[in-house]
Structure formats: C-alpha cells, structure tokens
C-alpha positions as CSV (number, residue, x, y, z in Angstrom):
1,M,-9.6,1.6,95.8
2,S,-9.2,-0.6,93.2
3,G,-10.2,0.1,89.6
4,H,-14.3,0.9,90.2
5,R,-15.4,-2.0,87.8
6,W,-18.8,-1.0,89.3
7,A,-19.0,2.0,88.3
8,A,-17.3,1.3,84.8
9,R,-19.9,-1.3,84.6
10,A,-23.0,0.6,85.5
11,A,-22.3,3.6,82.7
12,A,-21.2,1.1,80.2
13,G,-24.1,-1.3,80.8
14,A,-26.9,1.0,80.7
15,A,-25.3,2.9,77.3
16,A,-25.0,0.0,76.2
17,V,-28.6,-1.2,76.1
18,A,-29.9,2.2,74.7
19,L,-27.6,2.6,71.9
20,T,-28.0,-0.8,70.5
21,V,-31.9,-0.5,70.3
22,T,-31.8,3.6,69.0
23,G,-29.1,4.0,67.0
24,G,-29.5,5.3,64.2
25,T,-29.7,8.4,60.6
26,L,-31.7,11.2,62.3
27,A,-35.6,10.7,61.9
28,Q,-37.6,13.2,59.5
29,A,-41.0,11.8,59.3
30,D,-43.8,14.0,61.1
31,D,-46.0,11.4,61.6
32,D,-47.7,10.1,64.9
33,I,-45.4,7.8,66.3
34,E,-47.2,5.0,66.6
35,T,-47.5,5.1,62.8
36,L,-44.2,5.0,61.9
37,P,-42.5,1.4,61.3
38,A,-39.6,0.4,63.9
39,E,-36.6,1.3,62.3
40,E,-37.8,5.2,62.6
41,I,-39.3,4.5,66.1
42,A,-35.6,3.8,66.8
43,E,-34.4,7.1,65.4
44,R,-36.4,9.2,67.0
45,A,-36.0,7.9,70.3
46,R,-32.2,8.0,69.5
47,D,-32.6,11.7,68.7
48,A,-35.3,12.9,72.2
49,L,-32.3,10.7,74.1
50,V,-29.3,12.3,72.6
51,D,-31.6,16.2,72.7
52,V,-32.1,15.3,76.7
53,R,-30.0,18.0,79.3
54,S,-31.0,15.7,82.3
55,L,-32.5,12.2,83.4
56,H,-33.2,10.1,85.7
57,L,-32.0,6.3,84.9
58,S,-32.7,3.4,87.0
59,A,-30.8,0.1,85.8
60,R,-32.1,-3.3,87.1
61,G,-30.6,-7.0,86.8
62,S,-28.0,-7.9,84.4
63,V,-27.6,-4.9,81.8
64,D,-23.5,-5.3,81.1
65,G,-23.2,-8.6,79.6
66,T,-21.9,-9.7,82.6
67,G,-24.8,-11.8,84.1
68,E,-24.2,-10.6,87.7
69,D,-27.2,-8.5,89.0
70,M,-26.8,-5.0,89.9
71,S,-29.2,-2.2,90.1
72,V,-28.3,2.0,89.4
73,D,-30.4,5.0,90.6
74,L,-29.3,7.7,89.3
75,T,-30.9,11.4,88.4
76,L,-27.4,12.8,85.8
77,D,-26.8,15.9,83.3
78,R,-24.7,17.5,80.7
79,E,-22.6,19.6,83.2
80,G,-22.1,16.2,85.3
81,N,-24.2,16.5,88.4
82,C,-25.8,13.9,89.9
83,A,-27.3,12.2,92.8
84,G,-28.4,8.6,93.3
85,G,-26.4,5.1,94.0
86,V,-25.5,1.9,92.2
87,D,-26.2,-1.2,94.3
88,M,-24.5,-4.7,94.1
89,G,-26.3,-7.1,96.2
90,D,-24.0,-8.9,98.5
91,D,-21.2,-7.0,96.7
92,G,-22.2,-4.2,98.5
93,S,-23.8,-0.4,97.2
94,V,-22.6,3.3,96.8
95,E,-24.6,6.6,97.5
96,I,-22.9,9.1,95.0
97,V,-23.5,12.5,95.1
98,K,-22.2,15.2,92.5
99,R,-21.8,18.8,92.3
100,G,-19.8,20.5,90.0
101,D,-16.6,19.8,91.0
102,D,-16.5,17.5,94.0
103,V,-17.7,14.0,94.6
104,W,-18.9,12.7,97.8
105,L,-19.4,9.0,97.9
106,K,-21.0,6.5,100.8
107,P,-19.9,3.0,100.7
108,D,-21.4,0.4,102.5
109,A,-19.5,-2.4,104.9
110,A,-20.0,-5.0,102.0
111,F,-18.2,-2.6,99.5
112,W,-15.2,-1.6,101.4
113,N,-14.9,-5.7,102.3
114,T,-14.9,-7.0,98.6
115,H,-13.5,-3.9,96.8
116,V,-10.9,-3.3,99.4
117,P,-10.1,-6.3,101.4
118,I,-6.8,-5.2,102.5
119,G,-8.0,-2.3,105.2
120,G,-11.2,-1.8,103.9
121,S,-12.9,-2.4,107.5
122,T,-10.9,0.4,108.4
123,F,-12.3,2.6,106.2
124,D,-15.6,1.5,106.8
125,A,-14.5,2.3,110.7
126,I,-13.1,5.5,109.9
127,L,-16.4,6.7,108.0
128,D,-18.7,5.7,110.0
129,G,-21.5,6.0,108.0
130,R,-20.9,9.3,106.7
131,Y,-19.3,10.6,102.9
132,M,-15.9,10.7,101.7
133,K,-15.5,13.8,99.7
134,A,-12.8,14.7,97.3
135,S,-12.0,16.3,93.8
136,A,-14.1,15.5,90.7
137,D,-10.6,15.0,89.1
138,Y,-9.6,13.0,91.6
139,P,-7.9,10.0,89.8
140,R,-8.8,7.4,91.6
141,L,-12.6,8.5,91.3
142,L,-12.6,9.3,87.8
143,E,-14.6,6.4,87.0
144,V,-17.3,7.4,89.2
145,T,-17.2,10.6,87.8
146,E,-17.6,9.3,84.1
147,V,-20.8,8.2,85.6
148,C,-22.3,11.4,86.0
149,D,-22.2,13.0,83.0
150,L,-24.8,12.5,81.1
151,D,-22.3,13.6,78.1
152,T,-20.1,10.4,78.5
153,F,-23.8,8.7,78.5
154,R,-25.2,10.3,75.2
155,E,-21.4,10.4,73.7
156,L,-21.4,6.0,73.7
157,I,-24.9,6.6,71.1
158,T,-24.1,9.1,69.1
159,D,-20.2,7.5,68.5
160,N,-22.1,4.6,67.6
161,V,-25.0,6.2,64.8
162,G,-25.0,3.3,62.1
163,T,-23.8,0.7,63.4
164,A,-27.3,-0.9,64.8
165,D,-28.9,-3.1,62.2
166,L,-32.1,-1.8,62.4
167,D,-33.3,-3.9,59.8
168,T,-33.8,-6.3,62.4
169,L,-36.4,-3.9,64.4
170,T,-40.2,-5.6,64.7
171,K,-42.8,-2.9,65.9
172,G,-45.2,-4.7,69.0
173,A,-49.0,-3.3,70.0
174,K,-49.3,-0.3,71.7
175,T,-48.5,-0.5,75.9
176,D,-48.5,1.0,79.2
177,V,-44.8,2.0,80.6
178,N,-45.4,3.7,84.2
179,G,-49.2,4.5,83.2
180,A,-47.8,6.2,80.0
181,P,-49.0,5.0,76.7
182,T,-45.2,2.9,74.3
183,V,-45.2,1.5,70.9
184,P,-42.0,-1.6,71.8
185,V,-39.6,-1.7,69.5
186,T,-37.5,-4.8,69.3
187,R,-34.3,-6.3,68.1
188,A,-34.0,-10.1,68.7
189,E,-30.5,-11.2,67.1
190,G,-27.6,-14.2,68.4
191,G,-29.4,-15.5,71.0
192,E,-29.7,-11.8,72.8
193,R,-33.9,-9.7,73.0
194,L,-33.7,-5.8,73.5
195,T,-37.1,-3.9,72.9
196,A,-37.4,-0.2,73.7
197,Y,-40.3,0.8,74.9
198,V,-41.0,4.4,73.0
199,A,-43.5,7.3,74.4
200,S,-46.4,7.0,71.9
201,E,-47.2,10.6,73.3
202,G,-45.5,14.1,73.8
203,T,-41.5,13.5,72.8
204,P,-40.8,9.7,72.0
205,Y,-38.6,9.4,74.6
206,P,-37.3,5.4,75.5
207,V,-38.8,5.0,79.0
208,R,-37.9,1.8,78.8
209,I,-35.0,-0.7,77.2
210,T,-35.0,-4.2,78.5
211,V,-32.8,-7.1,77.6
212,R,-33.0,-10.8,78.1
213,N,-30.1,-13.3,77.0
214,A,-28.2,-16.5,78.0
215,D,-26.6,-14.4,81.1
216,G,-30.2,-12.8,82.8
217,E,-31.6,-10.4,82.1
218,G,-32.0,-6.6,83.1
219,T,-34.4,-2.9,82.5
220,V,-33.6,0.3,82.2
221,D,-36.0,2.8,82.9
222,F,-35.7,6.4,82.0
223,S,-37.8,9.1,83.6
224,G,-37.7,12.9,85.0
225,F,-36.4,14.4,81.6
226,D,-35.0,18.0,81.6
227,R,-35.9,18.3,85.3
228,P,-32.4,19.3,87.5
229,V,-30.8,17.2,89.7
230,P,-31.2,17.4,93.3
231,S,-28.7,20.2,94.5
232,A,-28.3,19.2,97.8
233,T,-24.8,18.1,98.7
234,P,-23.9,16.9,102.3
235,S,-23.0,18.7,105.2
236,A,-19.5,19.0,106.6
237,D,-20.2,16.8,109.9
238,E,-21.1,14.1,107.5
239,T,-18.1,14.6,105.1
240,V,-14.1,13.0,105.5
241,D,-11.8,14.3,103.1
242,V,-10.6,11.2,100.7
243,T,-7.3,12.2,101.7
244,A,-7.9,12.5,105.9
245,L,-9.3,9.3,104.8
246,L,-6.3,7.5,103.2
247,G,-3.8,8.7,105.7
248,R,-6.3,6.8,108.9
249,S,-7.0,10.3,110.4
250,V,-10.8,12.1,110.4
251,K,-10.7,15.9,109.3
252,P,-13.8,17.1,108.7
253,V,-14.7,19.4,105.9
C-alpha cells in the first residue's frame, strides 16, 4: 500500500498537540494543581503523560496542521500493543489490532479506493470484510506499528522537553471535562490556540487537548490511563494472510 500517510498523520498529529502544550522541565512543586502557575501545571501534565504505561487516545477534527479532518480511537501501551481505528471520512477508515509480533488491519472499501486506486477494489473483494494479518515488522506496515507504540508517542514528548515557550501559557478557570474537574492551560501564539485540560484531582493527566488555527480545529482526549489494552485478536476465519492477499489468493491464518 502507498506509504500509510494516514498512519503518520494519526501519530504525529496527536503527539504534536500534546508536546506543544506540555513541553517543559520536571516539576517539583507539591501544591494542589489548581494553585500552581500555568507553567508548572503544564510541566506536571507532561510528566504524568510520559510516565503512563498505557492509555486510550481519542482524536477528532484537524490535529495535524493539514486542515483535513480525521478521527483516531486507539488504546495503546509501551509494549506496542493496540486496538482501535482511524477514520478519514470520505478517504476511508481502518480498524487496527496489534498484539505482540502480529498486526491485523481491516480497511474499508473507501480506504482501498483512495489509497490503492489501482487494484484496491480487488483487495477489498478478497478480504470480504475480514482482516489482513501480517508480521509487525512487515516493511509496508511499519508506520502502522509505530502508531500502536506508546513509546513512540512518549519519545516525541521527552525529546522536545524545553522547546516550548512556557511564558506564553495562561491558566483558566476550573472546569469539568467528561465529568472530571480540570484546570485549563492555554498557549496562544502565531494564530494558533492550544488548550490542555489537566486533571485537578489525582494524577495531573492532561485529559483533553484542543487546538484551533486558521486550518481548522481538533480535540485529543486521553483516558484509561494504565488500563491494559484489550487482548482479543481476530480469529482465523476472520483473517487473511497479507502474503496471500498480495498474491491475490485466499489463505486463512
């Protein structure tokens, strides 16, 4: 398939939003999160996000700077396991399951037509609603497996520590997000406005990050911190081996 640009957008978009707001140095303050200045709240949120072992990520809208809307719904962990999907609207959607050394993908017809215009309809007919299965190190799917690895996301944040201009952050009034009390921290610069809603009770996770600019707006929600990725994988009769698919023959796995 052609490059999996959609997978790179899914990973880079959500991570870029997170690191732009939460890049900083280690926070040491022990005060209640809502009493801290905006800079220290952002630092604590970054530390909490970096320390997590698994999470659920839900992104929607334009979060990658292209102005194109998409939605991402993934549960992922540091071991590279994940379950969920990416929806690009008219450009198609893909269900993703990765467990250990194997990955399963179920693209819809619109995805095949958009991303594989020559032969895509044939692949869609062969799969007939089933997943294609491959090794996680299969070269054409490397960008997909990177999306599934929470360590890739964490490295993007830790590698950018200190790059954000924390002096541009402002703190807003306490507000609820999905029923949880949060403190919003906003960065407005260069025509772009990003807000991180940081949990004010318990661990100061960023539970929502919103971005708005001339190209559009998007939201990334984080939840399910340290909860395991669902372990169920597609059964043999729901699966076609990727080598069989590329050979245009059907061989259950």
